[in-house]
C-alpha positions in Angstrom: -27.4 -52.4 94.7 -24.8 -55.2 93.7 -21.5 -54.7 92.1 -22.1 -56.8 89.1 -25.3 -54.6 88.0 -23.3 -51.7 87.7 -21.5 -51.1 84.0 -18.5 -50.3 85.9 -18.1 -53.6 87.3 -17.0 -54.9 83.7 -14.2 -52.1 83.1 -12.9 -52.2 86.6 -9.7 -53.9 87.4 -9.8 -56.3 90.3 -7.4 -58.0 92.5 -7.8 -61.8 92.9 -5.4 -64.2 94.6 -4.5 -67.4 92.5 -1.9 -70.1 94.1 -1.1 -67.3 96.5 -0.1 -64.8 93.8 -2.2 -61.5 93.0 -3.5 -61.5 89.8 -4.9 -58.0 88.2 -8.2 -58.9 86.2 -11.4 -57.5 84.6 -14.9 -59.6 84.6 -15.7 -60.6 80.8 -19.1 -62.5 81.5 -21.4 -63.3 84.2 -24.0 -66.1 84.6 -26.7 -65.8 86.8 -29.1 -67.9 88.6 -32.4 -68.2 86.9 -34.7 -67.3 89.3 -32.6 -66.5 92.5 -30.5 -63.4 92.8 -27.4 -64.9 92.9 -24.2 -65.3 90.5 -23.4 -68.8 89.3 -20.1 -68.2 87.5 -17.8 -65.2 86.3 -15.4 -65.3 83.7 -12.1 -63.0 84.2 -9.4 -62.0 81.9 -6.0 -60.8 82.8 -6.0 -56.9 82.8 
């Protein structure tokens, strides 16, 4: 099962690296490909 398919994915704090600095974020919105099982875009907000 993919992480984004679980409800916890949207409330869990993730760490991403931006310009060499670690930033704590949460996923806000996810766009999926219309017919392929792929993500096309994820919006993050700072946690």
